[in-house]
N, C-alpha and C positions, 0 to 999 in steps of 0.2 A: 707721783709719776704722771706725766701727760704724754699722750700719743697723738701724732698727726695721722689720723686714720686715712685721710685722703692720699697720703704718700706711701701707704703700705702696699706691698705686693698682695695679689688676691689670696694667696695661701695664708699669709700672716693676718690679713683682715678676717678671714674665715676663722682662724684659730682664736682670735680675740673675741669675735662674735659668739662663738659657741661656749667660751668661758664666761662671758658676761650675761648672755641670755639664758639663764638657768632658773629652775628646771624647765625644759621644753617638753610639752606633751608629744607623744609619738602616735602618728597615724600608721597603722598596720594595714596596708591597702591591698585588697584583692581585686584583680581585673581579669578580663578574658581577652586572648589574642584573636585576630580574625579567623584563625584555624581552630579556635575553641580550647586552646591550652590555658589553664589557669595560672595566674601569676600572683605572687604574694611578696610584698616588700615593705620595710619600715621607712618612715620619713619623719624627721624631727623639726623641720621647718613647717610647722602646722599649727593652726589655731582657729578659733571661732571668729566669724566676721560679722554676721547679723543674726538676729533671731526671727525676723519677719521679712523675707522667708528665712528659714534656718540654713545658713550657709557656713561652710568651713573652707579654709584655704589650705592646700597642700602644695608645697614647692618641691619640684623634682629636678635635681641637677642633671647635667649631661654626663655621658661617659667621657673618659679621657680623650677619646678620638673625636669628640664633639657630637656623636650620634645620640639619639634619644634613648633613654632607658625604657624597658618594656612597659612599665607602669604608664609612662607618658604616652608612648605609642598606642597602647591599648585604650587609654582614656580618650585620646583624640579620635580613635576609630569607632569604639562602641559607645562612648559617652556615659558609661555606668561603672560603679565601683562599690565595694563595701569597705568602710573605714572601721577597723577594729581598734579598741583601746586595750593595749596589752597590759597584763597585770604581772606581779612579781613571779608568780608560778609559771607563766608562759614566757618569761624574759629570754631564756636561753633559746627557745624555739624561734622567737622573734628575731634575735640576732642571727640565727642560722639562715634565715630567709633574706639576709642582706648580702649574701654571697653573690659575686658577679658570675652568672652562669649563662648558658646559651638561651635564646628566646624560646626554644621548644622544651625547656626544662620546667616542670611543674614543681614550684617551691613547696606546695602542700606535701607532696611526696618526699621532697628533699628533707623536710623537717619532720616527717612522719605525723602530719596533722590531718585529721579527718575533716571532710567537707560536709556542709549541709547546704541545701538549696536556699537561696534568698527568697523573699516574698514578692518584691516588686522590681528587682533588677536581675540580670542574667548571671553576673559573676557569683561564684559560690562564697559562702562565709565559713570562717573557722568554727568548727563545731564547739570547741571548748572555750572560745573567747567570751569573756564576761559581758562585753558590750560590743555590738555590731551595728553600725549605722549604714543603712542602704542609701546610696547617693546617686544622683544624676548630675551630669555636667551642666553647669550654668554658664561658665565662661572660661576660656583658655587665654592666657597672656604669656608672651615671651618677654622676660625682664632681664636686665643686666647685660654685662658684656659676655657672659658665658655662652649663650644666654641660659637661663633656667626656664623651665616650663612651670608656670603657676596656674593652678586649677582652682576655680571657685566651684564647689560641689554643694548641691542642695540636698539636704537630708529628707528622704521621703518615708522612711520606715526605720524603726529601732527595735533591736532585740536586747533585753536587759536580763541578766541572771537574777532570779528571784531572791537568792540568798544575799544579794548586795543591797536590797532595797530597804529604805526607811521612809515611811510615809510616801511610798510610790516612786522615790528617786534613789539613784545609786549613792551609797554612803562612801566617801573617799577612803576611810580607814578599812572598811570591809573590801573595797575594790583593790587597794594596794596598787594603783595605777603606776606604771613605770614612766619616769621622766628621764630625759637625756641631759647629761652634764657635759663638761669638756672632755676631750680625749675619749677613753673607753669607759668612763664612769657613768653610773646611772643612780637614780634614787627612786623611792616609791612614796606613796601617800599614806603609809601606815601610821605616821605620827603627824597630827594636825593640832592647831590651836585656834581659838575663837577670839575675834576682836570686834566688839559691837561697832557699828557705823554711827556717825553723829546723827542726831535726830533731824528729820526734815523740818524746815521752817513752816 
């Protein structure tokens, strides 16, 4: 099968992408509105960009009416966020925070999630999240015909659950990080395998 992707309608191209680009890590992003209302939402167009400085990219699509989602509006306003890595145990709560609700709705309360204060940024973090990365906005881009709001976020502080750590780093099998597949399917990192890299010359 071959597909002329350039001729696909946007919805069909999206469905193809999310079925091919798997698994996608999920950024569970908390932000604050100008009025101080906490927002929490998941995004699976997400990944690392550089390690020096430590940057991640989160892509936030627009609403059906073309307006910005709360996460994008809050990031443009305050320039701070906490990016959580959801695990299998928190997957249902993570999906609950994807509901389209009014801007004055606190998704922490919607999903019955306790908050903790962050260390270096103003948005709160999810108390039970195994990994929380405090971030500041490095750059905002509008991309595509949507357009989407793409944010480059610089990690300034990290919270790591002690029970995940092996030699000071999170172990993927202990973490069981949730990844997004096509449609409503997900996976986690509970099953892994090793492949040694070729030796350096």
